[in-house]
C-alpha positions as CSV (number, residue, x, y, z in Angstrom):
1,X,-4.4,17.0,-18.1
2,X,-5.6,13.4,-17.6
3,X,-6.3,12.2,-14.0
4,X,-5.8,8.6,-15.0
5,X,-2.3,8.4,-13.3
6,X,-3.9,9.8,-10.1
7,X,-6.7,7.2,-10.2
8,X,-4.2,4.4,-11.0
9,X,-2.0,5.5,-8.1
10,X,-5.0,5.6,-5.8
11,X,-6.1,2.1,-6.7
12,X,-2.6,0.7,-6.6
13,X,-1.8,2.3,-3.3
14,X,-5.0,1.0,-1.7
15,X,-4.5,-2.5,-3.1
16,X,-1.1,-2.7,-1.6
17,X,-1.8,-1.2,1.8
18,X,-5.0,-3.0,2.8
19,X,-3.5,-6.5,3.0
20,X,-3.6,-8.0,6.5
21,X,-0.4,-7.1,8.4
22,X,1.0,-6.2,11.8
23,X,0.8,-2.4,11.0
24,X,-2.9,-2.5,10.1
25,X,-3.6,-4.7,13.1
26,X,-1.9,-2.3,15.4
27,X,-3.7,0.8,14.0
28,X,-7.0,-1.1,14.2
29,X,-6.3,-2.0,17.8
30,X,-5.5,1.6,18.7
31,X,-8.6,2.7,17.0
32,X,-10.8,0.2,18.9
33,X,-9.3,1.2,22.2
34,X,-9.2,4.9,21.3
35,X,-5.6,5.3,22.5
36,X,-3.3,7.7,20.7
37,X,-5.1,7.0,17.5
38,X,-4.1,10.2,15.8
39,X,-0.4,9.6,16.5
40,X,-0.4,6.1,15.1
41,X,-2.4,7.2,12.0
42,X,-0.1,10.3,11.4
43,X,3.1,8.2,11.6
44,X,1.8,5.7,9.2
45,X,0.6,8.3,6.7
46,X,3.7,10.4,6.8
47,X,6.0,7.4,6.5
48,X,4.1,6.1,3.5
49,X,4.2,9.4,1.7
50,X,7.9,9.8,2.3
51,X,8.6,6.3,1.0
52,X,6.3,6.7,-2.0
53,X,7.9,9.9,-3.3
54,X,11.4,8.7,-2.5
55,X,10.8,5.8,-4.8
56,X,9.3,8.0,-7.5
57,X,12.1,10.6,-7.3
58,X,14.9,8.0,-7.3
59,X,13.6,6.1,-10.3
60,X,12.8,9.4,-12.1
61,X,16.5,10.5,-11.7
62,X,17.7,7.1,-12.9
63,X,15.5,7.3,-16.1
64,X,17.1,10.6,-17.0
65,X,20.5,8.9,-17.4
66,X,19.2,5.4,-18.5
67,X,16.0,5.8,-20.5
68,X,16.0,2.1,-21.3
69,X,15.3,1.4,-17.6
70,X,11.6,2.2,-18.2
71,X,11.3,-1.1,-20.0
72,X,13.0,-2.9,-17.1
73,X,10.7,-1.1,-14.7
74,X,7.6,-2.1,-16.6
75,X,8.5,-5.7,-16.9
76,X,9.8,-5.9,-13.3
77,X,6.7,-4.1,-12.0
78,X,4.4,-6.4,-14.0
79,X,6.1,-9.5,-12.6
80,X,5.9,-8.2,-9.1
81,X,2.2,-7.3,-9.6
82,X,1.4,-10.8,-10.9
83,X,3.2,-12.4,-7.9
84,X,1.2,-10.1,-5.6
85,X,-2.0,-11.0,-7.4
86,X,-1.3,-14.7,-6.8
87,X,-0.7,-14.2,-3.0
88,X,-3.9,-12.1,-2.8
89,X,-5.8,-14.8,-4.6
90,X,-4.4,-17.4,-2.2
91,X,-5.5,-15.2,0.7
92,X,-8.9,-15.0,-0.8
93,X,-9.1,-18.8,-0.9
94,X,-8.0,-19.2,2.7
95,X,-9.1,-15.9,4.3
96,X,-8.1,-14.8,7.8
97,X,-9.8,-12.6,10.3
98,X,-8.0,-9.5,11.5
99,X,-7.8,-9.4,15.2
100,X,-6.0,-7.3,17.8
101,X,-5.3,-10.1,20.3
102,X,-2.2,-11.6,18.9
103,X,0.3,-9.2,20.6
104,X,0.1,-6.9,23.6
105,X,1.5,-3.5,23.0
106,X,1.9,-0.7,25.5
107,X,-0.6,2.1,25.5
108,X,1.6,5.0,26.5
109,X,2.3,7.7,23.9
110,X,6.0,6.8,23.7
111,X,5.3,3.1,23.2
112,X,2.7,3.8,20.5
113,X,5.2,6.0,18.7
114,X,8.0,3.5,18.9
115,X,5.8,0.5,18.0
116,X,4.3,2.3,15.0
117,X,7.7,3.4,13.7
118,X,9.1,-0.2,14.1
119,X,6.1,-1.8,12.4
120,X,6.5,0.6,9.5
121,X,10.2,1.1,8.9
122,X,11.5,-2.3,10.0
123,X,9.1,-4.1,7.6
124,X,10.9,-5.1,4.4
125,X,7.7,-5.4,2.5
126,X,7.1,-1.7,3.0
127,X,10.2,-0.9,0.9
128,X,9.2,-3.4,-1.8
129,X,5.7,-2.0,-2.0
130,X,6.3,1.7,-1.8
131,X,9.8,2.3,-3.1
132,X,10.3,-0.5,-5.6
133,X,6.8,-1.4,-6.8
134,X,5.1,2.0,-6.7
135,X,8.2,3.7,-8.0
136,X,8.4,1.3,-10.9
137,X,4.8,1.7,-11.9
138,X,5.0,5.5,-11.5
139,X,8.0,5.6,-13.8
140,X,5.8,4.3,-16.6
141,X,3.4,7.2,-16.2
142,X,5.6,9.9,-17.8
143,X,7.4,12.9,-16.2
144,X,4.2,14.5,-15.0
145,X,2.1,11.5,-14.6
146,X,4.4,9.9,-12.1
147,X,3.8,12.7,-9.6
148,X,0.1,12.4,-10.1
149,X,0.4,8.7,-9.5
150,X,2.4,9.4,-6.3
151,X,-0.3,11.8,-5.2
152,X,-3.0,9.2,-5.8
153,X,-1.0,6.6,-3.9
154,X,-0.5,9.0,-1.0
155,X,-4.2,9.9,-1.0
156,X,-5.0,6.2,-0.8
157,X,-2.7,5.8,2.2
158,X,-4.2,8.9,4.0
159,X,-7.8,7.7,3.5
160,X,-7.0,4.1,4.5
161,X,-5.2,4.8,7.7
162,X,-7.7,7.5,8.7
163,X,-10.6,5.1,8.1
164,X,-8.9,2.2,9.8
165,X,-7.9,4.2,12.9
166,X,-10.8,6.6,13.4
167,X,-13.5,4.3,12.0
168,X,-12.3,1.2,13.9
169,X,-15.1,1.2,16.3
170,X,-17.5,0.8,13.4
171,X,-15.3,-1.5,11.3
172,X,-14.5,-4.0,14.0
173,X,-17.1,-6.5,13.0
174,X,-16.2,-6.2,9.3
175,X,-12.5,-6.9,9.7
176,X,-13.2,-9.8,12.1
177,X,-15.0,-11.6,9.2
178,X,-13.0,-13.9,7.0
179,X,-15.6,-13.5,4.3
180,X,-15.0,-9.8,4.1
181,X,-11.3,-10.3,3.6
182,X,-12.0,-12.9,0.9
183,X,-14.0,-10.4,-1.1
184,X,-11.3,-7.7,-0.5
185,X,-8.4,-9.9,-1.5
186,X,-10.3,-11.1,-4.5
187,X,-10.7,-7.4,-5.6
188,X,-7.0,-6.8,-4.9
189,X,-5.9,-9.8,-7.1
190,X,-8.0,-8.5,-10.0
191,X,-6.6,-5.0,-9.8
192,X,-3.1,-6.3,-9.7
193,X,-3.6,-8.4,-12.8
194,X,-5.1,-5.5,-14.7
195,X,-2.2,-3.2,-13.7
196,X,0.3,-5.8,-14.7
197,X,-1.2,-6.1,-18.1
198,X,-1.2,-2.3,-18.5
199,X,2.6,-2.4,-17.9
200,X,3.4,-5.2,-20.3
201,X,1.2,-4.3,-23.3
202,X,3.2,-1.2,-24.2
203,X,6.4,-3.2,-24.1
204,X,5.0,-5.9,-26.4
205,X,3.8,-3.3,-28.8
C-alpha cells in the first residue's frame, strides 16, 4: 500500500495550519507563558481531527451516490489551492511577525478552554480548510487513500500544535521574525501550486 496519500495529507495539513492566525497566536502565547498549554493544544488537535474526518466522511458518502462529483471536487479543490497559494505568496512579499501582544486573554483554565474553542469553532476559515478543502483533496485519493490522507493531515495538526505550544519558549525568536514567515509562506505557496496541479492533471487527461 502506497504511503503517498499519507504524505500528501501531512504536507497539505501543515501548509494550511501554519498560516498566521489568532488560533496560532493564542497557542503560542500560552506556550510562552506556560499556562494551561496542554489544554489549549489538546483542544486544537481534537477539533482539527474531528473536522478533517467529518469532511472526508461526508464527501465520501456523497461520492457513492454521485461519482461525477469527484471531478467537481478536483476542480474546486484545485481552484481553492491556487487562491490559497496566491495569498501565501502575498504574505511572503509582505511578511508579518507573529506576536502575542495584540489581545489580552484570561489565564484561568476556564477562560483558556472557552477562548481556544471560540478561536477554533467560530472561525469560518477552519471549515473551509478542514472540511471543504481537505475533504475535496482526500476524495481524489481513492476509497482507501482518503483515510490515509486524513491520517496524514491529522498527524500534521498534532505535530504542529505540539511544537507550537510546548516548544514556544524556543520558537519565540523564530516566529517574531518576518523573514522566517516569508520563507515559510513561500514554501506553502509552492506546495499549494503543486497540489493544485496534481488535482487538475487527471481531469485534463
